[in-house]
N, C-alpha and C positions, 0 to 999 in steps of 0.2 A: 592202837596197836598193842599197848601195854595190857589192856583188858581183853584183847582179841575180840573186839566188838565189830563183827563183819557188817552189821546193819548200819552202824555209824560210819564206817569206812565207805560203804556203798553210797551213802548220801553225800559224803565229802569228796569222793573222786569223780571227776568228769568222765563221761562215757568214753572219750578218746584219750584218757589218762595213759601216760607212758612213764615207766620208771627205768632208770639205769642203775644197776646195783654196783657195789664196790668192785665186783668181779667183772663188770663190763657187760653183763647180760641185760637184755630188755625184758620188761614185764608189763603186760597190759593190765587194765582194770580187772578183767575177769580172772587172769592168772593170779593177781595179787589177792583177790577175794577168795579164790579157791585155795591158795596157799594158807591164808589166814584161817579159813574154816577147817582145814585139815590139820591145823596145829603145827605146820612145818616151821613156822617162825614163832619162837617163844621168847618174850622179853621178861626178865625179872626186875629190871630197873632201866630207866632212861632219864638222864639228867641233862637239861639243856642249858647252854650258856652262849654268850657272845651273839645273841640273836639280833639280827638287823632286818628291818622291814622297809621296803621302798615301794611306793605306789605310783603307777603310771596310768591314770585314767581307770579303765576297767580291769587292769592287770596289776597284780602285786607280786613282788619278788621277796622271798624270805631266805636268808642265809643264817646258819647257826652251827654251833658245835653240839654234838650229842655224845655223851659218855654212856655207853650201854653195857648191860650184862644180859646175855641171852644165847640162844642156839638157833641154828637153821639146819633142820634135819638132825644129823648127828655131829655137826660142826659147831664149835664154840665161836661165836661172833662178837664176844665181849671185846670192848676197846673204845677208842675215841674216833669220831668221824666228823667230817665237815659235810654239810649237805645244803642243797639248794632246792626250794620248792617254788613253783610258779602257780599262782592262783589267777583265775579269771572269773569276773562277775557274770553270771548267766542272765538269761532273759527275765528271771524271777528275782533278780538282785541278790542271789545267793552266791557266796564264794565257793568255787570248786577247784580242786587241785588238778592241774592238767599235766604237770611234769614234776619229777623228783629225780635227783641224782645225789648219790653219796660217795664219798671217797674216804678211805681209812687214813687216819693220821698215824704215820709210822714214826717210831722213836728213832733217834740217830743210830745208825748201824743195824736197825731191824731189817730182816729180809722179808720178802714176799712170802 
């Protein structure tokens, strides 16, 4: 995402990938790749912390904090987020992201 590499993202996302944005909107793999190719999402930095990985057979669950600087369209999306990614190992033993959800971390007293 940081390098806007749509080919890498295409290989990483499962065909039935579904994301839930911090605004609560759903985004399919094709919608995610189209947005990336069009430059609608632009990140200048992403710093990860508090990353946890749990594996359950062919499924992996990743939770972490991401401090990002960037824009979505003409909106500033810079801030801190908690996110969850679900990976599944496919028939070729490659890990694919099947689900992603992000929630913005709000400071005490911060409004939506």
